[in-house]
N, C-alpha and C positions, 0 to 999 in steps of 0.2 A: 580608274586607273588601277595600276600595278603598284599597290605600296611597297613591296620589297624591292621592285625593279626600279622605283624612284629614290630608293633610301640607296639601293646601290650607287646608281649614279651622282647623288647628291653628297655621299658623302665616300666615293672612288676607293669601293672595295669591291673584294668578289660578292656575288648575289648568294653563296655559300653562307659565305661568313654572315650576311644580313641573315639569312632565314634563322641559323644556329643562335645568333643573339636573340632576336625576335622570339625565339622558342623559348631558349631559358630565362627571359625577361615575363615571358606569358606565364611561367611555370612557378614564377614567383622568388628567382633569385635575383639577390642585389647585385648591382654593379662592380663594387668592390669584390665580391666573392667570384661574378664572373670572369671578371677583370684579373684575379691571383690563381683562379683554380681550375679555369675552365677554357685555358689558353689554345689547347689542341684544339677545342671544339669549335672556338671563334676564329682560328687563326692569329693569336695572339692581338685581339682589339683591346687599347687601355683604355682605363677609365675617361677622360676625355671624347674619344671615337664612342664609346658606349652610351656616355650621359649624350650625347648630340644625336645620337641615332635614337636613343628612348626619348627625348624630346620631340623629333620630326614623327615618330613613329605616333605619339598621342594626337600631334597637331592633323597628320595626315588621318587618322581615325577620326578624329572628329570632323573632319571633311567630309569625309564618307558619311558621315551618319548626317550630316546636313545636307548633302546632295540627296540623299534617300528623303527626311525630311520635304525637301521642298519638291521632288516629285510627285511623293503622294500629296503635296497639296495641291501641285496644279490638276495632277490627273482627277482627284476628288471635283474640280473645279470642271472638267470635261475639256479642258483647254491643251492639255499635255499632244505636241505633235513632234515626230521621229525628228524632227529636224531639231526644237528645242531641248529632247531627251537628249541627244548624242552632247550638243552645246552645254549642259548641264554635267554631264558626263565625264566631259574632257575638260573641264574649269580645273585649272592649279591652284586655286587659293579662295578662302574664305569670301574676299571680296569679290570677284568676279561671279562666283553663285548668287552674292545678295544681289549684285548687277542685273543678273538673269533673272531672278526672283521677284525683282522690285513690281513690273507690272502686275503680276496674279498676288502680291502679297495683301491680306484682307486691309484695305485703309482706314484711319480714321477719316472724318470730313472733311474733304479738301473744295476749291473751290470749283475744281473740275468734278467731283462726282455731285454737288451741290448742281451744277449744272447739267449735267445728266439725267436728273431726277426731275429736271424741269423739262426734261425732253428735247435738250438742246444737239444733241449726239448726233441728229439728222445734220442740222447746218453745218458742224464742225466737218462731218464728212463732204458735203458740198463746196466747202471753202478749199478744202484739201484736194477736191478732185480737179480743179483749176480749169473749168470749161465755165465758167460764168460768162455770159453775152451781154449783161446789162449790169447795174449797179447791184450789191450782195444786200445791200437795205430792202430791195424789193424780195429778197427769198427769206430774210428775215423776217418780213410781216407776217409768212405766213406761221411763225412760231408762237406770235404774240398768244399768251393765256391769262387772262384772271385768275382761272382756276389754279395755274402752275406757278402762278405770280411772276409770267414776263410782263411786263406793263409797257416797256418801251423796246424799240428796235435797238438802241444803244447798249440795252441790258441783254438782248439776245445775243448780238455780236459778242460781247464780253465774255457771257459765257461761252459761247463756240470757242475763242481764242484760247478761254483756261484750259477748255478739254484739249485742244493742239497743244496748249506749253505742256499739260501733263502729259502727253503722248510723247513728246519729245525727249521728255527727261528720263520717262521709264527706258529708253530706247538704250541697251547695254554695250552697243557698239559704240554709240555715242558716246558714253560716259568713259569707255575704253580710250577712246581717241583723245577726249578732253583732258582725261588724268595725265596721259602719257605726254601732252604738250604740256600742259604746266608743269609739269615735274622736268621736264627736259629742257623748257627756255622760261620758265616763271623764276620771279624774283623773291627773295623771301624779306620784306621792311619792318622795322621798328623804328619808331620816332617816341620823344617822351614825352610825359601828357604835362611836365612841368621840366621845362630845360633848366630853370635857374636851380633847382633843387639837387643839393650833391649826393651821389651815391655811388655803388659800386658798379652800376650798369652806364656809366658815365659812356663808353665804348659804344654803346647801343642806341645812345640818344636820337643819330641820326645814320641808321645802318641799312646797307643793303648789300645781298649775296645772293649768288643764282641759288635757286633751291637744290640743285642735282651736286653742287659741291660743298654746301655748307658744312662745316664739321658737327659732329656728338655734341661738344662740349657746349657749343655755342648755343644749339638746340636748345639744351638743358637751361643755360644761362636766360634765353630770350623766355623761355617758360615761368622761369622763376620772377622774371621780372614783369611779366605780363601777371603772374598771379599776386605778387605785391604791389600793385595799382601803377607799377613806376611807367612801363613800357607800353607802347599800343603795340601790338605783330600784327602783320598782314601777308598773305601770300598774292603779290602780285602777277596774273595771268594775260597771256597776249590776247587780251578780249575781243577784238577786232577780228584777229584770225579765227578764233572760234568759231563769232558768230558768224563768219563768213560760211565757215565750213557747212554750220548747220541749214545754215539758209540754202545751200547748193544742196543738201540730201533731201530738203524739202519741198523746195520750190522747183519743179520740172519743166513747167513752160514759163514763160514770159507773160500775165496776164494783169491787166491795168487794174479789175476788180478785186482778184483775190491776192495778187502777191503782196502788197503792202499789211494784207490784215495777218498773211503769213509771218512777213517778216516783223511785226509788233509781236506774235505768239512765240516764235523763236527768242526774239530779245528777252521776253519776260521772262519765258523758259529758262534760258539760261542765267538770268542776273537773278531769278526771284527762289528757283528749284534746283540748278547743276551747280552753279559757280560757288554756293556756302555749303555745299556737302561736300565737292571735290576739295574748296580748301580744307575744311574739317579733315577729309580722309587725309590726305597730302601730310596736314601736321601730325596726326595719329600716326601717319605711318613713320616720316620722322622722329618724332620721340621715341618710335617702339626701336626704329633701328639706334638712337642713340642711348636709350636706356639697356639695349642688348650689350652694345660698345662697352657702357661705362660698368654692367655687371661684371662684363669678362675680364675689364681691366680690374674691379674692385676682387673678384674670384684671384686673377692669379696674383695681385697683392697680399691677400688674404692668405693661400699657400705658401707664398715665402714668408710670410710671418710666422706661422703654426709650423713651420716645419726647419725655424731657427734652431741651431742644435744648445742640446741642454747644456747649463754648466753642473757637471756633476760633481758629487762628494765636497761639496762645500757650504761652509755654516755663513749663510747671510743674512745682513742686516739690511730688513726693507726700512726705505724710510720714505714717508708720503707728508710731501713739503706745505707749510703754509704760513701765512702771518698770524693773525689774531688768535687763532686755537692753539697754534704751536704744532710741531712738527713732530707726528705720529712715528713710532718707531716700532718694529717687529724682530725678533731673532729668529731664524727660523734654522732646524739641523739641517744636515745632508739629507732626511728623507722627506724633506718639507713639513716636517711636525713644527709649531710653533711653540718656542721656549721661554717666550718671555716680551711681554709689550711696555711701552713708556712713552711718555711726552714730553719734549723737551721745547725750549722758547728761545732760542740763539737767533729768531728774526725780529723783524719790528712787529710790534711796537714794543716787545719786552726786553727784545736785545740782551737777552742772558748768555753771554755768549760762553764766559767763561766756565760759568756752572753748568753748560750744556756740554762742554767739552770734557769736564773731570766727568760727569755720567758715561760720556760715549767712551772715555777710555775703560771704565768700570766694567762696562758691558761687554767689549771687547775682550778685556783682559778674561773677564768670567765664563763667554761662552766661545774663546777662541776664534773669536770673527775673521772669516777670510775676506771677505768681499762685501762692500757696500752698495747696495739697488735704492737710486734715486728718481723718484719718477719726475718728469717732465713738466710737470705742470706748475701753477701758482709758486713764487718764491723758489722753485728749484735752482734759481740762480744764484741767490742768497746761501741757500744751503751748501751748494756747491763750494762756495766760500769759505764756509767754516769748514766743511770735509778735507776741502785740501790744507788748510791750517793745521787740522788735528792732525791728518795723516803724515807730516812734517815731526811731529812732535812724538808719536808712536816708537815704540822699541822695537816693533814687528812690521812683516809688510804686509799693507792692506791696500786694495785698490777700490776703485770705484767704478761702477758705470752707470750711465743715463738711462732709464728703460722708459721706453712710450707708456705712458699710464692710462692711454685712453680707454676707457669704458671702467675703469677700477673703481671710479665713485658708483658707476649703475651697478655693479657687480656688488659693491660694498653693500648697498640699500637694499639690494635684492633677497627674494624669501630663502633663496640657497644659501648665501652668505649666511643668513639669520641661524639657519640649520647649522653649519658648518662652524662658526663661530657664536653660539648663543650668548656669550659672557661678556662678548666684544662689543664696542662702540663701530660706527661706521668708520672710524678713521684709523683705528686699528686693523680692520677687519682689510681696509685698504692698503695698509704698511706690510701685512702679509700678502696679500696679494702682488705686490709689488717686488717683496723679495721671491717669490715663488716664480715670478714668470722668468726670473733670470735662470733659476734651475733646470725648468720644463716649461718653456713658453707653451707647446703644446697642451701639455695638462690643466694649467689655469688660465687658458684662453677660450677653451672651451666654455668654461663657465657663463662666459658672457656673450650677449645676444652679438653673432657676427657685425651687425650694423652699426654697433658702437664702439666696434673697436679702430677705427679714425681712418683705416687704407683706402677710403674709397673717394666719391665727387659725388653732390649730388644726392646720396644714398636716399634722403627724406624726399624727395620729390617723384620718385620714381615708382612704378606699381609694387608694392609691398610683397603682394605673395612670390611673384617672379623674382624679386631680390632674395628674398628668405631663401627659396627652395633651389635657389643657383649656389647660395651660399655655404647652406646645409650639407648641399653634395660635394663644396669644396672640403669644409670640415671634415665629413664622412671620409672622402677618399683620403685626407691627411691620417687622422688616426689609426684607419685600416692599414695605410703606407707601414705605418711606424710601429702599430699591433701596441697591444697592451698588457700590463704586470696584474692577472688575475687577483694577485693578493693584497694589491696596494692600492689599484686604478679607483676614483670615485667615481659615484652612479652617473655623475655628468659626464664623466669620459666613456664609459662602460656605454652610454645608451646610444652612441655616433657608430659602437662596433657592427657590424655587417649582422643584420637579423636580429639585433638587439633594442626594444623601446625602452620608452620610460619606465613603464612596470617593471620590466624584468630585469633591466638594471639597478632598480631599487632591490629587486627582490633576490640579484645577486650578492649586494652588500651586506642584506639582512641575514641573507644562508650565511654568508663568511662570518658575521658578527657570533651567530649562535652557534658554528659548528666548528670555526676555528678556519685557517689557512685550507685554501685548496691543495691536494696533492697529485691529483691527476685531473685532467682536461674531462672524463668521463663523468666526472663528480658534476659536472655542469648540469647534467640530463635530470640531476634532483630537486634543481631550481626551481620553485613554482612558475607556472606559464612557461616554460624553457622545453618546449617538445624537440622531439627529430629534425625536424625541418631547419629550426631556430638553431640546434645545434649544430647543424652542416653548415648552416652561413657563417655562424663566429666561431667556432673550432678553432679555425688556422688561425685567426687575429690573437687569440689569447693565450698569454703565456704564463709559465709557470716554472720557475728557477727552485732549484734542487729539490724539484719532484719524485714522484716515483718512477717516471719515465724521462728520460734527459729530451726525447724527441718532444716533447710536452715545453721544451723551452724556445722551440725553435719556428718557423713559420711554416713547417711542413705540415700538412693536413690529416689529422687521423684516419682518413681514408686511405692514405698511401702507407701507412705505417707497417701493414702487412708487407708491401714492397719494398720497404726502406730495410726489413729484417731480412729478407731474401737479399738484398744487393750486397749488406753488409756480411753475410754467409758468405756469398762470392769472392767477396774480398779479405774473407778471413777478419774479419772483425767482430768487437760486441760494442752491447749498448754501453758496458763500462769506456769502451774506447771514446767513444763520444762523448760520454763524461768529460773525460782526458781533454778532448779538441775541445770542449766547451771554456777550457780554462786557458788553454793557449792555442789558438785556431794553428790547424796544420792544414796539408793537401791529403787528398786522398789519392791514391796511387792505384794505378791497374785497369783505370778506364780506359781501354781502346778504343772499342767500335761502339757507340754510344745507340747507333740502330739497333744494333744485334742485342744490346744488353736491353733496352729498355721494351725490344718484343719480348723478351725471355721474364721480363718482370711483371709484364702485363701492364703496363702505363706508357703514355707517349714521350717521345723524346725529349720534349720543351721541360716537360713536368720532372723527368730524369735530370736533364741539368740545374732545375730549382732546386733539386734537392741536395744535390751534390753541393751545388754554393753556401745552403743553407748547415750543409754540416759541417764545411771548412769553415765558416764565419757565422755560426750558430747565433740567431736574434740580433744581427749586427742592425746598427742604429742607421738609416740612411740619412741621418741628419746630419750625422759624422762630416757628411763631404760640404756642408754650408760655411758660409762664412761666419767666423767666431765672431761674437759683439767686443768692441774697442774697450779696454780696460784701459780708464783714467788715473793719473795721479797729479796731474796738475789742471789748472784752469782756465780759460779765455774770454774775457769781454768780449761783447759787440765792438765796442770803442779801439779794442786792440787792434782789428781786423785793417788790413792795409790792401789795396788793391795791390796784386800779384803775389800775397802771400801764396804758398802750397799746404794743403792740411789733409790729412785723412778723415773721412767721415762715413758715417752709416746713410743707406739711403731710407727715409721713413717711410713714404708716399710717390708713388707714381700715377701720373695722370695724362690727362692726351695730349697737353702742351709742355711735359717736362717732369721734373723728379725733384721733390723735397730732400734735402739731407742735413743730416743734423752734423754739425762739424765742433758740438761742443761750446757755443755759446748762448744756449737756450732759446735763438732762433734761429730755426730750420733756413738755409740758404736756398733757392730756387736755381737749378741748372735748365734754361730752354733748352727744348729739342735741338734747337740748330746750336747746341755748344755742349751735343754730349759725343759727337764723333765727326768725323771728315767723310766719312761714307753718308750716302743717303738713306737717310730711315724713316717709315710712314708713322712710326709709332714708339714714345720712350723704351717701351717693353723690350725693345728688339737690342735696346744697349746698357739698360739696367733693371735689377728687379729689388723688391723690398728688401731691406736685410743685406742687402750689397756693401761690402767695405770699398769705397772706391776713394783715387785722389784728386781733389780739385782744387783749383784755382780762383781766387779771390777776385772778380771782376771789378763789383760796386758796393759800396755801404750806405744805405742812407739809417741812419741812428733812428731820427725823427719817425720816420714812417714806417720803422723795424724790417726793413727790407735788405736782403741780402743777394745778391748776384754772383753766381759761381759760372766756370767752365770747367769739363772735362778735359777739352782741348788744351793741354799744359803747353806755355812757351816758356822757355830757358830764359832769366832775364840777361 
């Protein structure tokens, strides 16, 4: 197999792009680095294309290794024919290679292997020859042997049928046909183990859907219901057609003596050996596809969440709501430093509302609080009521925001939070995290295991390594897209930077603490374990404001500094002019023929375009383009909702069948995929993303079940 050609066809790009990307990956370059600083080399492949390419490259290389291993094993047995070699080399999936290897794989003891040891192979061959002119029992008598343990004719015939059954099962072409037919025409069914039991799986108590049509989220739901011992799930194949097909392959002539025996062996082969294996394979294939789909959706949701715009320059009061243990507060200054923490008890059972309001007024006045960031967990509704009353009594303008607190408790109890806030309890850490999530969502959310951030579905049921790798890739791409301030970034944020691992991230922070702030990027080379390769990978993503060189505050890579200085010389500009532009971005004039200029500077045209863009808007945060969170100053109750009401809300999670939207009533409403747009869409992500601000109309309200149905297809009253 030509791996590069396969990747070219799958990714629909040029072969030279694939060759270049593979070479860069093999040289140890990271995806963010290749995507950002090797655009000329790869023809501007983006991080998503590069990650897909890398994933498939690993799979296809593993496939080649498996083929070589299988060929070696069959050759050792002296059974490798030219035809078999060609079939193995042409196989496009690991499943196909396994099918071809099955007859030659060293087997544990099977009914067929026992029969062969008893010397019954000849009898099986006699039956398959289909030339018997009298009862096969007569032939079977020749194989009776006390020494080999064949006592009766029935035993001899059963052994021969076992050998035939295994031979049928081992035929790769038969398996391919049966797998394709089962996938194309089979049904996946589920029934309840106890129909009277109430559960979330009731829609699957008597369920049936074609295998080829079933949606990924249904597969994951069925798997979970089965794991919880509530459902029995089966793949129902067109058995009669399959057995008929196998009989046709094996029965070459109608022979009254051998045909019945071959039919019995074929039926046994299918029912005992082939059908269970094919069912397992199809369920695994469906699960893998469903998981891949869910991981993709999770990744896109996570990216939107991480790329939410920071609310900079504000003093924020983080509020972690609770009942019995009180609401934990943390005041965080504009740089994210915790100034004060407090516990108040405005909720049940204490209900110290007036006392809590007095304390809040004191804190807001003392620290000039601009915003209150409230977690959306338990007692959030009751806390919000207190905040709204309080805001009406204040003599300064303060607004509040409901923040998704998913993962805050996981972070608060983590080793990282203990190191960051050794003198705080879990609640205080959580309040500080909720405040900082508003100031810089990316910097705060990287401290939490991506699986705990609450924007996926069925994340605990899937291949955890695959999920972690995919989500870490999303975090890595997001962090590198934004870049980090080398002098303020935490170790948790730094470790996602291209070329930096946990140890080096810690070493950067230690270096900063011992030597003071970094004044230029070159100082990174003094950090323990950060060598030239790591420097090449990370330097462009590290920002230094007010440093020795204004280019260190941009995403221009140090390898291009000489070219930038030449460019500035041609434009009659200096580094001081760049500094001035950083304070008030301007436009670079005088660049007419980019191609000619790039040649003169010894860089590519794409790199030149990126440099000019960066000099004009240095350190521009790509998150600025994302929708800002909704700032609130009033509150709604679920009971206040009426069908027909039109509200603004924030998309909190996107799943296969719709999106959950926070409309400020503590219970997210569901916009079903059919209620998103008038045009046909395959997936909700075609219409909305996490963090989007959308206008919705209330369709239904079920207070008892805490369910709100919403539509984005708004009809005027």
